N, C-alpha and C positions, 0 to 999 in steps of 0.2 A: 842645140835647138830643142825646144819643146813643142809638140803638136798639141794645141789646145782646141777643144770643141766648146763653143759657147751657145747656150740657148736660154730662153726665159719664157715666162707666162704660159706654160703648157696647160695649167689648170686641169690636171688629171681629176676625173670625177665629174666634169662638166656635162658630158654626154657619152653614151657608149661609143658613138662614132669617133668622137674626139679622143677617147681613150685608146682605141685601136690605132688611129693615125699616129698618136704620140709614141706608142710602142714601136711602130714601124720606123719612126724617126730615130729612136734610140738604137734600133737594129742597124740603121744606116750609119749612125755615128760609130757604132761598134766596128763596122766594116772598115772604117778609116783608121782604126787602132790608135786613138788619141792617147797621149800621155796623161792628160788631165781633162775633166769636164767641169765647166763652170755653169751653174744655173743661177741666173740673176734674179730669181724671185717668182713667187706664185707657182711653185711646182704642182700644187694641187689646190683644191678649195679649202685646204687646211683642216679637213676633218681627219682625225687620226687614222681611220680605216683607209682613206684615200692615200695618205702618205705611205702607210705601210704597204699597201698593194702596189703602188707605182714603183717604189724603189726595190721592193721584193722581186717584181718582174724584171726590172732593169738588171738586177744582179744575176738573173738566170741567163742573160745573154753571155755566152762564153767569153767574148772579147772584152766585156765590161765587168767581169766578175771581180777583178781586183783593181780596176782603174780608180784613181783618186777622184772623188766627186766633191765639189764645194757648192754650197747653196746659201742664199740669203732668203729670209721669209718674205711674205707679202701679207695682204689682209683683205678678206672677202667674207664678212659675216653680217648678214643684212636682213631687212624686213621687206615685206611686199609693198607694192605701190599703194594699195588701199589701206595700209596701216597709218593711222594719224598720230601726230605728236601733240602732247599737251604743252602749251606755252602759257605765259601769263596773259596773253591776249586771246587765249582760247585754243580750240583744236585747229590744227593746220595740216595740210598735206605736205609731203616732202618737197614739192616744188615751191612751196610758199615759206619754207624755213628761212629765217634771217639770222645772221651771226649775232645780231643784237638781242635775239630772243632769250628769255630765261626759261629753263625747263625744270620739271619737277623730278628730283632724284631722292632716293631713299638711302639713309646712312645706317647700316646695321649696328654700328658701334654706339649710336645714341637711340636707335629704334624710332627715329623721327625723319621726316622729309624736309627738304629745303629747296628753294628756287635757286638754280645754279646756271652758270654760263655754259655755252657750247664751245668746245675746243675746235672741232672740225665737223664738216658734213661730208659724207661719202655717198656717191651714187655709182652703181655699176650695172652692166648688163646682167640680167637674171641668169642663173645657172640653169641647166636642163631640168632640174627637179627642185621643188619646194616641199618642205615638210609642214604638216598641219596638226594642230590639236584643236578639235572642235567639239563643243558641248554647250549646254545651256549656260554654263558659268565661265567658260574659257573659249577664246577664239584666237589662234595664232596661225600665221602663214609666214614661214621663215625659211632661210637657207639652212641646209643640214648642219652647218657649223656655227650657227648663231647661238649665243649663250642665253640660257633661260635662268632667271632668278627663282629659286624654289627652296623649300624646306621639307625634309622628310618628317613625317608625322610624329616620329618619336625623338626628334632632335630640337634644339633650341636655336641653332644658328642658321642663317640664310646662306645658301651656297649657289654656285653657278655650275650648270652642266649643259653640254650641247645636246641636241635632240635625241640622238641614238643612245646617249649615256644616261638619260633619265631612268630611274628605277621603275620596275614593273609593279609597283605597289603604290599605295596612297601617298600623295605628296601635296603640299600647299603651294599655291602660286600667289605671290604678293599682289594685292589689288588696291590697296589704299594705305594711308599713313597719316599720322598726326604731324602738324607743323610745330606743335608745342608753343603756340603763341600765347602771350599774356592777355588778360581781359582788355577789350577795346573800350574806350571811355564813352559808354552809352548805357542808359538805364535798361534793366531787363525787360520792363514792360513795353518799351519801344521796340525791342527786338521781337517780342511776341506779336505785337500789333502789326509790324511789318510783314511777318509771316502770313497773317490772314489776308492782308491787302494784296500781296503778290500772288496769292493762290485763288481765293474765293472773292476777291474784291475787284473794283474798277475805279477809275478816276474820271470824273466828268468835269471838263474844263474847256470853255469856249475860247478863252484867250490864254496862251501859254504863260502870261505874266500873272494871271489870276491864281488864287488858291484853289478855286473850284470846289467840288465835293468828292469826298472819299467814301465809297459805298461798299458794303459787304452784303452779299446775298447768301442766306443760309437756311436750309430746310431742317437742320438739326437744332436742338436746344441751344440758346445763345447766352446762357448765364456765364459760361466761361469767358466768352468774348467780351461781354459787358464788364466783367470784373477786370479784364486787362485794360480796357479803355478807361475805366474809372481810376485805375492805378496811374495811368498816364495823365489824368486830370482833364480828359477830353470832354467836350460837350457834344452830344449826339442825339439823334432821334431814332426811334424804332417803330416800324410798321409791320403788322402781321396780316397775312392773307391766306384763306383756305381756298386752294385752287381746285381740288379734285372732288368729284361726286362720290357718294357712298356706294354706288353700284354702276356697272357698265354692262349693258345688254342683259339686264336682269340678274347679273351675278354680283353678289355683295363683296366689296373690297375689304380685305383684312385691315387696311389702314388707308389713310388719305393724306395727301401732301399739304403741308402747311409751310409757307415760306416767310422768312423774316428778312427785312431790309433795314440795315443800320447805316445811317448817314452821318458823316462828320462835315461840318461847315464852319465858316467864319475863322476865328483864331485857331481852332482845333485843326481845321483843314490846312491852314497856313503852317502850323507846327509840323503836321504830317508831311507836307511838301518838302520841308527842310530835311526830313529823314528819308523820305521816299519820293523823289521828284517824278518818277515814272514807274510803270509796272515792271520794268527791268530791275533785276537784283542790283542794289547799289554796291559800290566798291567796298564800303565798310563791312559788308556782310562777310567778305572773304578775309577780313582781318579779325574775326571773332576768335576767342579762345575756345577750347573744346567744351568748357562749361557753358559758355554763351551759345555755342552752336547747338548743344543739346536742347536748350530752351526753344530755339528757332525751329529745330527739326521736329520737336514734339507738336508744335502748333501747326506746322505744314502737314504733318501726318494726320492730325485731327481734321484739318480743313479739306485735304485732298487725297488722303491715303486710304488704302484698303488692306487690311491685315490678311484675311482669307485663310482657309485651312491649309493651303500650300505653304504658308509661312509659319506654321505651327511646328515647333521642335518637339521631339519625343518627350522632353522634360515637361511639356505643357506650356512653356514660355514661347512667346513669339520671337522668331529669329530675324524677321524683317517685315517689309510691307511693299506695296506697289503704289506709285504715284502716277497720275494721269495729267495730260496737258499737251501743249504744242511742243514740237521738236525743239524749237529755240529755247523755250522756258525750261524744259527738262534738261537740256544740255548745260544751262547755267547751274542748275541744281546738282547735276552730276559732278561738275568740277568742284563745287563746294563740298559735296559729300565725301569724295575720295581724298580730300585734304583734311578730313576729320575721321580717318580710320574707318571708313565704310566701304563696302563693295557696292557699286552702283552701276548697273548695266542698262543701256538704253536699247529698247526693242520696239518693234511694231507687233501688235497682237494680230489675231486671225482676221479681225475686221479692219485692219490698217491703222488703228489708233496707236499713238505713241505712248509708251509706258516706260517708267523708270523703276526697275526692280532693285530695291535697297535691302542690303543685309547688314546686320550689326557687326559682322566680322570683317576684318581687313585682309582676307585672303579667300581663295577658292580652293576647295578640297577636290582633287581629281585623282583618277587612276590612269596614268599615261597609257598603259597597255591597252585599255579599252577604247581609247579615242585617238590613237595615233593614225595618221594618214599621210598621203603624199599626192602631188599633182605635177603634171608636166607644165612648164612655162610656155608662154606664147612668144613669137618672134617680136622683138622690139621691147619686150617687158623689162622694166627696171627694178632694181632693189636698192635700198638705201639704209644708212645707219649713221650714228653720231659717235663722236668721241667726247666724253664728258668727264669731269673730275672724279665723280663717285662711281663711274663705270656702269651706271644704270639710269634709266629714265622712264617716265610714264607714257604709254601709248594706248591707242584704242583701235581695235579691229572689229568691224561690224558692230560697233556700239559697246563692245566688251573691253574694259580697262584692265591693264596689268603693267607692272614694272618689268622691263626687259633689260637684259645685259647689253652692253654696247660692244663695239669692235674690240678685239682682244687686247691690243696694246693700250697702255695707260700711262699718264705722267707718273714720274717716280714718287710724287707726294701721295699717290693713291694708297690708302691704308690697307687694302685687301691683299692678302697673300694668294688668294685663289687664282688671280691672273698669272702670277709667276708659276704656280703649280701647274696650270694648264700648259704654259709655254715649256716648262721643263719636260712635260709629258711628250710634247711634239719633238723636242730636241732628243729625247731618249729614243724615239723611233728612228730618227735620222742616224743616230749613233749605232743602233742595232744593225743597220744596213751599211755601216762603214761610210756614212755620209758626214762630211765636216760642215757644221753650221758656222758661218762666218759673221762676226759682228764686232766691230770696234777693235780690231787687232790686225796684225800683219803676219802672214805665214810664209815660210820659205818653201818654194815649190821646186827649186833647182839650185844650182850653184850660185847663180846671181839673179834668180827669178823670184820675185816676191808678189804676193797678192794681199791687198788691204781691202777690208770690207766694212760697210756700215749700212744701217737701215734706219728708217724713222718710225717703224711701226710699234715697237715694243717699249723702247726706253728713251723717251724724249725728255730732255732737260732744257732749261732756259738759261743761257749763259749771259750775264750782264755785260756784254761788250758788243761793239759793232765790228769787231775784227772778222767775224765769221758771218758772212751775209749769204743766206740761202733760203729757199722756200721748201718746207716739208711737203710730202706728197698729198696734195689736196686737189682733186679734180674739180673744175669749175670755179677755182679761186678768182676773185675779181675785186677791184676797188683799191684806190690809192691809199686809203686809210689803213686797210688791212695789210697792204704791202709794207707800209712803214712799221706796223706792229711786228710783222714777221721778220723784218730785217734784223731784229735783235735776238732771233731764235737760232739755236744751233743744237748740235747733238754731241753727247759725250763720246760716242764712238768715232765720229768724224774728227773731233779734236785729237783723240788718241792716235788715230791713223795718220793724220797729218804730221804730228810730232815724231812718230816713229819713222815715217817715210823720209823726213828730212834728215833724221839721224843716220839712216841707212845710206842715203845719197851722199851725205857729207863724208862718211867713212869709205864708201865705194861708189864713185860717180858712174861707173859702168853698169851698175845693176839696173835691171828692168823691173819696174814696179807697176802692177796693174791694180786698178781700183774697181771694185764690184759693189753694186748697190741695187736697191729696189725702192727708190725714193719718189719716183714720179716727177723728176725735174721738168720733164717735157709735158705740156698739156696733151691730153689724149687726141685732140684734134689738130695738133701742130703738124705742119707739113715739113718736108725735108729741107726747105730753105730756111733753116732755123736761124742762121746768122743775120738774115735780112728781116726777120720778124721778131725782134727782141721783145716787143711789147706783149706778144702772146705766148712767150716761152719762159719758163722759170729758170732754166739752166743757162749759165754763161751770159747773163745780162749785166753783171756788175764787175768792174775790174778787181774789186777786193776778193770776190769769190774765185774769179779766174786765176788770180794770183796764187791761190791755194792749190791749184792743180799743177803747178810747175814741177813738182816732184814725181808726177805720174806720167808714164808713157802711154797708158791706155785707160780709158774709162768705159766699163761695160755697165749698162743699166737696163732695167726692165720697167714694167708697169704701164707704159704708154701704148702698148699693142701696135706700134708702128715700127717699120724697118728703116733704119738710117745709119749711114756711115759718113763720117766727116772729121775735120780737124777743128779743134777749139780755136777761138780767136787769139789764143796765146801763140798759135802757129806751131804748137808742139804736140799737145795731148790729142791722141786719136780717140774719137767718140764712136762707140758702136752700140746700137740697140738692135738686137737680133730680130725683134718684131714678131714673135709668135703671137697667135691670137686664137685661143680655144681650139677649134677644129682646123686651124691653119698653122701648124707648128713649123718653125724654121730653125736652122742652126748654121753656124759659121765655123769653119776650121781655120785656125791661124797657127803660124809657126813663129815662135818668139825665141 
């Protein structure tokens, strides 16, 4: 017989209190003198220092100094509640994200962006501490283990680092990218005219079916505008008015205001209506090439921009400009600008006016050492993240945009080795403390005692068969359509474990095989009566999947933060979730 101690979801590093309680739990486990410890996932918040500290202290407990310990990983790398996601329908909060949304990702191999799908959405309770990077050009509020996309100033390749591993010298944070689109089929002059009407123009129309009048008000010289309208073949009228007196209260003014009003009407207004039906940016503007966008941007800057001395680079060239307007209008421009390799941050000035600060560079230069910070989280606060094919996506925090890394694990088609390098680093820390990381294999624990393990976090594949029916760990999963999609998903590790388990059972039917995972089969809010509530529970709802458990005597799982013991509907496999929950750790001692 083997005495096995099972625990899960200790989340070391969540809070000082939780850390102390978890170490007391491991001391109690040591007093039981187990032959083996199984940790079913989320031993820490997966920051390397937390993993190193936890198992380093556990190994100082005399009774556990040489005890075999087996772990599977978990995943908690997230963004604050007030961090917004850029989708093709605009900025959304994490509560409004849809699996049908397309997000903006950056591909370092092509140095271009693309609109891409969402694989998964993750939400978790916030840890005890969040890390911040706050300045005029960057604003991040993230968990300590969240990946940041950055580039050292002296290097050419973009990399990922967690917060504490960012270097203490100048680095670049990716804030925009080009989509590399071809020219949209529209004449250049119409692009330029559109820029003027959406900034310094108005549309007068009593009936929505009428063409109405398109009007531009301008106090500056209008020769440039008239040249654009002439290129479009428009018919227009121009009226000029001198508004201001030469002096006020006896003091002579250096200049006085002269306003020009340009009006399009008739067939010209009808043509303009086809191009710009309302003052809102038309969809075709988001399909412009970089060349066409430069034409649009230059006219917007002339109409509504302010260069200012703060935008003057040491070289004497202007590095950017400031736009003024309503929050809604500037948000539309912000999305357009960051998809054409600009940095565009939305702010309110000291008078409460909305401004968009545009820089011609597609990154922010910062020194992390000077702006690092942290804050304690509030009770009930949530954090969120996505899994996406390119492992990064565009977000906005307090009006400041940047590309952020996603949760660590990624589909195998992901082209970046940095994910694997980070995982290898975590695994090396476990190895240094004589901890065995289990994934996709079976290990012999005793004469006839085996343990098989798999997880969904790091190495997901899609197997083109219905033989393996299961749901990867996604909290909040819902919808019959998504259920059908996910029925065809499986894991390479699970398939390997099943095959090897059957081989062992065939050759030695008396052997005991344990299955260990951190997949989140059970929804976080599932109650203990799981067999009676199949519609709300991921595990054990299909005969095909239950049939795959026939070779296992026990299934240990984590991630749900709920305690449960029971028998699977196959009447054989014992299901055990130890149910630790941050500052409420639990463990079970079993003899097998």
